[in-house]
Backbone as CSV, one residue per row, in Angstrom:
resi,resn,N_x,N_y,N_z,CA_x,CA_y,CA_z,C_x,C_y,C_z
1,UNK,106.826,104.923,85.679,107.389,104.224,86.402,108.116,103.398,86.103
2,UNK,109.165,103.457,86.804,110.384,102.540,86.678,110.709,101.414,87.600
3,UNK,111.071,100.609,87.257,111.491,99.071,87.971,112.761,98.694,87.685
4,UNK,113.436,97.940,88.748,114.504,97.049,88.551,114.617,96.368,89.762
5,UNK,114.946,94.714,88.955,115.146,93.766,89.883,116.614,93.551,90.154
6,UNK,117.012,93.209,91.295,118.613,92.934,91.807,118.909,91.662,92.316
7,UNK,119.798,90.955,92.623,120.175,90.076,93.287,120.619,90.833,94.717
8,UNK,120.785,89.499,95.520,121.165,89.902,96.982,122.612,90.593,97.244
9,UNK,123.353,90.878,96.389,124.711,91.477,95.865,124.463,92.878,95.620
10,UNK,123.162,93.226,94.934,122.873,94.635,94.714,123.109,94.650,92.988
11,UNK,122.705,93.654,92.321,123.319,93.871,91.209,122.255,93.505,90.439
12,UNK,121.976,94.089,89.234,120.572,94.087,88.026,120.620,92.675,87.667
13,UNK,119.474,92.334,87.795,118.927,91.207,86.706,118.249,91.711,85.766
14,UNK,117.223,92.571,85.663,116.783,93.099,84.829,116.166,94.575,85.113
15,UNK,115.579,94.761,84.071,114.702,96.297,84.575,114.191,96.605,82.968
16,UNK,112.940,97.627,83.463,111.862,97.885,82.373,112.487,99.087,81.695
17,UNK,111.841,99.173,80.540,112.666,99.950,79.329,112.546,101.494,80.025
18,UNK,111.601,101.890,80.782,111.932,103.272,81.311,113.172,103.497,82.081
19,UNK,113.480,102.478,83.200,114.763,102.595,83.978,115.725,102.832,82.987
20,UNK,116.020,101.560,82.019,117.144,101.694,81.113,117.278,102.604,80.196
21,UNK,116.411,103.338,79.877,116.394,104.709,79.184,116.758,105.968,80.299
22,UNK,116.328,106.100,81.602,116.784,106.925,82.322,118.303,106.634,82.849
23,UNK,118.543,105.216,83.261,119.841,105.144,83.663,121.182,104.890,82.794
24,UNK,120.670,104.447,81.555,121.690,104.082,80.583,121.814,105.064,79.134
25,UNK,120.723,105.603,79.290,120.225,106.397,77.910,119.813,105.381,76.743
26,UNK,119.407,104.277,76.884,119.395,102.852,75.733,118.282,102.266,76.398
27,UNK,117.033,102.265,75.667,116.096,101.231,76.170,116.659,99.668,76.233
28,UNK,117.779,99.382,75.260,118.294,97.816,75.161,119.419,97.813,75.770
29,UNK,119.893,98.569,76.583,121.218,98.326,77.260,121.509,96.854,77.850
30,UNK,122.534,96.805,77.934,122.565,95.344,78.544,122.737,95.645,80.180
31,UNK,121.796,95.257,81.098,121.624,95.773,82.463,122.250,94.731,83.198
32,UNK,122.233,93.612,82.638,122.424,92.331,83.720,124.057,92.498,84.399
33,UNK,124.034,92.275,85.430,125.165,92.498,86.332,125.627,93.846,86.747
34,UNK,125.168,94.887,86.335,125.203,95.983,86.710,124.900,96.305,87.999
35,UNK,125.965,96.581,88.981,125.688,97.077,90.378,124.647,98.351,90.459
36,UNK,123.799,98.309,91.321,122.543,99.423,91.163,123.420,100.678,91.707
37,UNK,124.099,100.470,92.628,124.464,102.003,93.457,125.616,102.422,92.646
38,UNK,126.153,101.915,91.470,126.921,102.875,90.407,125.487,103.511,89.286
39,UNK,124.499,103.367,89.647,123.710,104.079,88.928,122.964,105.336,89.182
40,UNK,123.093,105.076,90.578,121.886,106.148,91.263,123.050,106.848,92.530
41,UNK,122.694,108.223,92.598,123.739,108.755,93.843,122.694,109.848,94.235
42,UNK,122.835,110.089,95.562,122.247,111.621,96.299,123.093,112.750,96.166
43,UNK,122.199,113.965,96.138,122.876,115.286,95.944,122.799,115.415,97.515
44,UNK,123.528,116.611,97.669,123.750,117.435,99.128,122.605,117.247,100.205
45,UNK,121.321,117.391,99.418,120.439,117.359,100.469,119.757,116.040,100.412
46,UNK,120.342,114.956,99.953,119.814,113.511,100.049,118.929,112.985,99.386
47,UNK,118.684,113.912,97.894,117.613,113.579,97.075,118.459,112.778,95.958
48,UNK,117.710,111.527,95.518,118.319,110.555,94.597,118.242,110.915,93.491
49,UNK,118.889,110.648,92.697,118.880,110.732,90.886,119.900,110.026,89.930
50,UNK,119.677,109.621,88.901,120.721,108.915,88.132,122.023,109.545,87.892
51,UNK,122.943,108.853,88.183,124.245,109.383,87.739,124.268,110.028,86.249
52,UNK,123.790,108.972,85.314,123.897,109.737,83.901,123.303,110.573,83.646
53,UNK,122.277,111.328,84.549,121.651,112.895,84.256,122.312,113.785,85.121
54,UNK,123.068,113.469,85.883,124.006,114.227,86.648,123.299,114.894,87.970
55,UNK,123.581,115.575,88.803,122.855,116.241,90.045,121.879,117.065,89.446
56,UNK,121.632,117.639,88.258,120.593,118.426,87.895,119.339,117.241,87.409
57,UNK,119.582,116.046,87.427,118.692,115.274,86.750,117.472,115.225,87.701
58,UNK,116.265,114.784,87.211,114.980,114.731,87.967,115.337,113.763,89.308
59,UNK,114.746,114.560,90.390,114.835,113.587,91.740,113.977,112.320,91.680
60,UNK,114.372,111.418,92.305,113.641,109.648,92.353,113.211,109.256,93.908
61,UNK,112.105,108.849,94.115,111.360,108.400,94.973,111.987,106.680,94.854
62,UNK,112.156,106.170,95.957,113.166,104.615,95.719,111.899,103.723,96.703
63,UNK,111.412,102.481,96.315,110.821,101.660,97.265,111.508,100.699,96.968
64,UNK,111.750,99.813,97.950,112.158,98.237,97.845,111.019,97.388,98.379
65,UNK,111.129,96.388,97.272,109.992,95.314,97.913,111.116,93.954,97.498
66,UNK,111.218,93.117,98.973,111.785,92.065,98.939,110.683,90.769,97.804
67,UNK,111.674,90.271,97.211,110.726,89.127,96.655,110.745,88.106,97.184
68,UNK,112.267,87.626,97.653,112.357,86.580,97.976,113.288,86.820,99.397
69,UNK,113.723,85.624,100.119,114.639,85.916,101.201,115.815,85.061,101.175
70,UNK,116.659,85.277,102.174,117.776,83.935,102.064,118.761,84.433,101.116
71,UNK,119.767,83.477,100.878,120.893,83.276,99.902,120.193,83.559,98.605
72,UNK,120.408,84.272,97.744,119.882,84.388,96.600,118.650,85.424,96.269
73,UNK,118.495,86.050,97.325,117.047,86.650,97.403,117.328,87.691,96.581
74,UNK,116.356,88.298,96.230,115.795,89.050,94.795,115.163,90.508,95.702
75,UNK,115.364,91.438,95.284,114.573,92.566,95.563,114.325,93.414,94.303
76,UNK,113.155,94.030,94.520,112.116,94.877,93.118,112.690,96.329,93.811
77,UNK,113.076,96.838,92.849,113.258,98.468,93.319,112.085,99.324,92.111
78,UNK,111.345,99.960,92.840,110.046,100.777,92.131,110.733,102.292,92.074
79,UNK,111.186,102.922,91.156,111.384,104.215,91.438,110.485,105.120,90.471
80,UNK,110.312,106.030,91.310,109.252,107.239,90.686,109.814,108.555,90.777
81,UNK,109.338,109.656,89.721,109.803,110.656,89.739,109.321,111.388,90.814
82,UNK,110.539,112.105,91.804,109.783,113.049,92.702,110.122,114.439,92.377
83,UNK,109.274,115.004,91.763,109.080,116.344,91.353,109.111,117.310,92.286
84,UNK,108.503,116.775,93.718,108.135,117.460,94.867,109.479,117.528,95.737
85,UNK,110.304,116.964,95.446,111.684,116.794,96.409,111.207,116.389,97.612
86,UNK,110.801,115.469,98.014,110.559,114.537,99.607,109.133,114.864,99.533
87,UNK,108.242,115.700,98.785,106.811,116.110,99.370,105.901,114.735,98.862
88,UNK,104.756,115.113,99.378,103.884,113.800,99.048,103.548,113.589,97.793
89,UNK,103.379,111.983,97.637,102.853,111.808,96.450,102.028,112.460,95.714
90,UNK,101.070,112.856,96.476,99.714,113.189,95.709,98.988,112.296,95.279
91,UNK,97.524,112.385,95.318,96.617,111.843,94.482,97.141,111.012,93.344
92,UNK,97.624,111.655,92.325,97.648,111.310,91.005,99.163,109.946,91.393
93,UNK,99.956,110.592,91.931,101.109,109.858,92.430,100.998,108.404,92.980
94,UNK,99.935,108.415,94.198,99.548,107.406,94.710,98.625,106.382,93.717
95,UNK,98.009,106.879,93.190,97.146,106.070,92.069,97.891,105.277,91.105
96,UNK,99.076,106.268,90.623,100.133,105.430,89.749,101.148,104.117,90.757
97,UNK,101.260,104.440,91.826,102.157,103.467,92.668,101.242,102.390,92.869
98,UNK,99.948,102.553,93.322,98.898,101.461,93.643,98.915,100.794,92.480
99,UNK,98.599,101.532,91.097,98.784,100.446,90.015,99.564,99.752,89.575
100,UNK,100.900,100.075,90.134,102.227,99.347,89.917,102.122,98.500,90.912
101,UNK,101.769,98.367,92.160,101.858,97.589,93.281,100.603,96.349,93.006
102,UNK,99.531,96.929,92.291,98.918,95.738,91.796,99.463,94.466,90.948
103,UNK,100.378,94.833,90.117,101.314,94.146,89.481,101.854,92.701,90.021
104,UNK,102.158,93.216,91.119,103.069,92.588,91.858,102.759,90.789,92.257
105,UNK,103.435,89.948,92.057,102.818,88.580,92.134,102.665,87.780,93.670
106,UNK,102.953,88.799,94.511,103.277,88.854,95.882,102.203,89.597,96.552
107,UNK,101.286,88.972,97.629,100.509,89.975,98.328,101.178,90.765,99.278
108,UNK,100.941,92.192,99.120,101.254,93.340,99.817,100.302,93.981,100.147
109,UNK,100.320,94.267,101.780,99.395,95.294,102.640,100.172,96.241,103.227
110,UNK,99.659,97.204,102.966,100.458,98.555,104.058,99.264,99.019,105.042
111,UNK,100.095,99.171,106.033,99.364,99.668,107.259,99.729,100.973,107.856
112,UNK,99.000,101.898,108.523,99.600,102.918,109.165,100.202,102.935,110.440
113,UNK,100.528,103.568,111.196,101.243,103.628,112.379,100.452,103.205,113.480
114,UNK,98.945,103.595,113.183,97.788,103.068,114.032,97.251,101.663,113.648
115,UNK,97.781,100.734,112.773,97.674,99.688,112.315,96.239,99.556,111.302
116,UNK,95.889,100.567,110.769,94.905,100.744,109.957,95.117,100.369,108.811
117,UNK,94.697,99.343,107.917,95.382,99.644,106.354,95.279,100.575,105.475
118,UNK,96.161,100.931,104.459,96.195,101.614,103.837,95.700,101.234,102.344
119,UNK,96.561,100.115,102.101,96.354,99.693,100.963,96.463,98.378,100.860
120,UNK,95.927,97.538,100.057,95.981,96.096,99.759,95.922,95.815,98.019
121,UNK,97.225,94.968,97.892,96.878,94.672,96.242,96.363,93.672,95.992
122,UNK,96.127,93.407,94.652,95.145,92.531,94.168,95.438,91.134,94.753
123,UNK,96.703,90.691,94.973,97.346,89.522,95.130,97.233,89.215,96.673
124,UNK,97.449,90.455,97.521,96.703,90.126,99.035,95.493,89.733,99.176
125,UNK,94.455,90.465,98.378,93.098,90.461,98.450,92.491,88.846,97.974
126,UNK,93.219,88.634,97.041,92.899,87.097,96.539,93.350,85.727,97.793
127,UNK,94.485,86.172,98.180,95.095,85.290,99.332,94.252,85.293,100.468
128,UNK,93.629,86.533,100.527,92.945,86.836,101.985,91.584,86.400,101.701
129,UNK,91.149,86.147,100.699,89.907,86.014,100.513,88.818,86.919,100.126
130,UNK,89.214,88.214,99.758,88.536,89.724,100.033,87.968,89.650,98.381
131,UNK,86.951,90.101,98.351,86.485,91.061,96.886,86.887,92.341,96.716
132,UNK,86.904,92.993,95.821,87.358,94.121,95.434,86.542,95.066,96.094
133,UNK,85.037,95.054,96.756,84.614,95.746,97.482,84.877,95.757,99.134
134,UNK,85.509,94.817,99.465,85.578,94.498,100.813,86.669,95.548,101.382
135,UNK,86.492,96.393,102.595,87.169,97.323,103.275,87.777,96.932,104.376
136,UNK,88.453,95.841,104.661,88.749,95.618,106.301,89.668,96.891,106.637
137,UNK,89.339,97.143,108.290,89.970,98.048,108.515,91.365,97.781,109.027
138,UNK,91.566,96.315,110.065,92.651,96.527,110.729,93.124,94.809,110.431
139,UNK,94.580,94.682,110.334,94.704,93.459,109.633,94.013,91.835,110.463
140,UNK,93.746,92.658,111.908,93.055,91.632,112.704,91.627,91.118,112.384
141,UNK,90.763,91.836,111.689,89.931,91.929,110.848,89.718,90.709,109.924
142,UNK,91.073,90.280,109.371,90.700,89.073,108.449,91.018,87.890,109.312
143,UNK,91.430,87.509,110.280,91.852,86.293,110.957,90.781,85.909,112.127
144,UNK,90.855,84.813,112.432,89.769,83.924,113.214,89.951,84.695,114.714
145,UNK,89.082,84.988,115.211,88.793,85.746,116.491,90.261,85.015,117.634
146,UNK,90.708,83.940,117.648,91.761,83.428,118.539,93.059,83.993,118.040
147,UNK,93.190,84.384,116.844,94.382,84.685,116.460,94.831,85.965,116.436
148,UNK,93.409,86.894,116.420,93.499,88.282,116.535,94.630,89.071,117.591
149,UNK,94.667,88.553,118.898,95.777,89.200,119.675,97.234,89.125,119.180
150,UNK,97.672,87.789,118.420,98.859,87.570,117.876,98.949,88.655,116.792
151,UNK,98.036,88.837,115.970,98.313,89.988,114.707,98.148,91.241,115.294
152,UNK,97.557,91.530,116.269,97.519,92.638,116.752,98.935,93.433,117.685
153,UNK,99.650,92.427,118.354,100.809,92.125,118.822,101.882,92.659,117.656
154,UNK,101.857,91.895,116.750,102.853,91.956,115.423,102.984,93.283,115.194
155,UNK,101.241,93.932,114.862,101.393,95.345,114.120,101.648,96.288,114.884
156,UNK,101.660,96.089,116.392,102.078,96.980,117.340,103.782,97.130,117.319
157,UNK,104.183,95.824,117.334,105.864,95.699,117.363,106.088,96.565,116.417
158,UNK,105.813,96.275,114.872,106.271,97.217,113.723,105.875,98.385,113.635
159,UNK,105.066,98.629,114.274,104.707,100.199,114.285,105.284,100.994,115.207
160,UNK,106.011,100.545,115.829,107.111,101.326,116.809,108.674,101.051,116.383
161,UNK,108.511,100.796,115.138,109.582,100.781,114.355,110.918,99.772,114.543
162,UNK,110.308,98.496,114.512,111.360,97.311,114.804,111.322,96.633,113.510
163,UNK,112.874,96.664,113.067,113.149,96.326,111.684,113.249,95.154,111.525
164,UNK,113.647,94.224,112.521,113.712,92.656,112.146,112.130,91.796,111.687
165,UNK,112.148,91.405,110.576,111.247,90.466,110.509,110.700,89.082,110.981
166,UNK,109.785,88.952,111.038,109.310,87.810,111.743,108.001,87.039,111.355
167,UNK,107.718,85.904,111.639,106.759,85.144,111.025,105.626,84.664,112.042
168,UNK,104.429,84.867,111.829,103.810,84.259,112.762,102.368,83.502,111.753
169,UNK,101.903,82.577,112.366,101.262,81.415,111.691,99.524,81.827,112.243
170,UNK,98.995,82.311,111.144,97.418,82.765,111.532,96.314,82.163,110.864
171,UNK,95.300,81.902,111.224,94.291,81.529,110.183,93.185,82.465,109.697
172,UNK,93.019,82.510,108.535,92.276,83.730,107.968,90.803,82.832,108.167
173,UNK,89.998,84.046,108.333,88.677,83.893,108.180,88.205,83.039,106.904
174,UNK,88.421,83.535,105.952,88.152,82.587,104.734,88.590,81.257,104.422
175,UNK,89.878,80.807,105.266,90.047,79.771,105.124,90.566,79.110,106.588
176,UNK,89.451,78.941,107.517,89.789,79.030,108.939,90.696,77.524,109.955
177,UNK,90.370,76.670,108.727,91.052,74.992,108.596,92.694,75.182,108.654
178,UNK,93.133,76.012,107.680,94.258,76.247,107.214,95.258,77.505,107.672
179,UNK,96.260,77.257,108.449,97.065,78.299,108.938,98.089,79.017,107.739
């Protein structure tokens, strides 16, 4: 798995060795300041690949994870080989992706369009007061009863494709006195 951290202008700050080898051909290449868009291109089918590998290079699946917001915001880019050409990740690919997401220092939870949890990383579980065995079904299962409606409304808005971020203050069941 490959990862790259970029600033709000799209310039690389740092990458892991796997990314540096594929993008630059050198694990110790000086990557800082290089525009990410100069390293990745799309073929006529819209599949991404590294420019250094040419159009016949292996396809990439790219995920963006915002690390911070506002001026000076940072974004983590996770890149996975996409041998299936936009096909599903499969069980092995999903396990690799989940292992990678567990290393993030920020809490991350993924929900499907029905609002059911699909994945919770370790940081999210810790922040929500969940053990490894706890399997909440909906985000509303984590909050006190009075805040369930607000959480359900937010999930529905985002499931309909709303792309603008928003914040809501809720109280978790694990810490009901603290919003």
